[in-house]
C-alpha positions as a Markdown table, in Angstrom:
| # | Residue | x | y | z |
|---|---|---|---|---|
| 1 | Unk | 68.2 | 1.3 | 253.6 |
| 2 | Unk | 70.3 | 2.7 | 250.7 |
| 3 | Unk | 72.0 | 0.8 | 247.9 |
| 4 | Unk | 74.9 | 1.6 | 245.7 |
| 5 | Unk | 74.5 | 1.1 | 241.9 |
| 6 | Unk | 77.4 | 1.2 | 239.6 |
| 7 | Unk | 76.8 | 2.8 | 236.2 |
| 8 | Unk | 79.0 | 2.8 | 233.2 |
| 9 | Unk | 80.4 | 6.2 | 232.0 |
| 10 | Unk | 78.2 | 5.9 | 228.9 |
| 11 | Unk | 75.0 | 5.3 | 230.8 |
| 12 | Unk | 75.8 | 8.1 | 233.3 |
| 13 | Unk | 76.3 | 10.5 | 230.4 |
| 14 | Unk | 73.0 | 9.4 | 228.8 |
| 15 | Unk | 71.2 | 10.0 | 232.1 |
| 16 | Unk | 72.8 | 13.4 | 232.5 |
| 17 | Unk | 71.6 | 14.3 | 229.0 |
| 18 | Unk | 68.0 | 13.6 | 230.0 |
| 19 | Unk | 67.6 | 14.8 | 233.6 |
| 20 | Unk | 67.0 | 18.3 | 234.7 |
| 21 | Unk | 70.0 | 20.4 | 235.8 |
| 22 | Unk | 69.0 | 20.3 | 239.5 |
| 23 | Unk | 67.5 | 16.8 | 239.4 |
| 24 | Unk | 69.3 | 14.0 | 241.3 |
| 25 | Unk | 69.9 | 10.6 | 239.9 |
| 26 | Unk | 67.6 | 9.2 | 242.6 |
| 27 | Unk | 64.7 | 11.5 | 241.5 |
| 28 | Unk | 65.3 | 10.7 | 237.8 |
| 29 | Unk | 65.3 | 6.9 | 238.4 |
| 30 | Unk | 62.2 | 7.2 | 240.7 |
| 31 | Unk | 60.4 | 8.9 | 237.8 |
| 32 | Unk | 61.5 | 6.2 | 235.3 |
| 33 | Unk | 60.2 | 3.5 | 237.6 |
| 34 | Unk | 56.9 | 5.3 | 238.1 |
| 35 | Unk | 56.4 | 5.6 | 234.3 |
| 36 | Unk | 57.3 | 1.9 | 234.0 |
| 37 | Unk | 54.8 | 0.9 | 236.7 |
| 38 | Unk | 52.1 | 3.1 | 235.2 |
| 39 | Unk | 52.6 | 2.1 | 231.5 |
| 40 | Unk | 53.7 | -1.5 | 232.1 |
| 41 | Unk | 56.7 | -1.0 | 229.9 |
| 42 | Unk | 58.8 | 1.7 | 228.5 |
| 43 | Unk | 57.8 | 3.0 | 225.1 |
| 44 | Unk | 60.4 | 2.8 | 222.4 |
| 45 | Unk | 60.6 | 5.3 | 219.6 |
| 46 | Unk | 59.0 | 4.0 | 216.5 |
| 47 | Unk | 57.3 | 1.1 | 218.4 |
| 48 | Unk | 53.5 | 0.7 | 218.4 |
| 49 | Unk | 51.3 | -2.2 | 219.4 |
């Protein structure tokens, strides 16, 4: 089952700036979710526990 997700132009541009040239949006989001599941949360620049 596939889903459609609408992204703002700004978010789409931000994603484009971070993903590899030949990387799909799906692969990029899959990697983000994997990092989130592994780390428990995304790390923010300048943030430490």
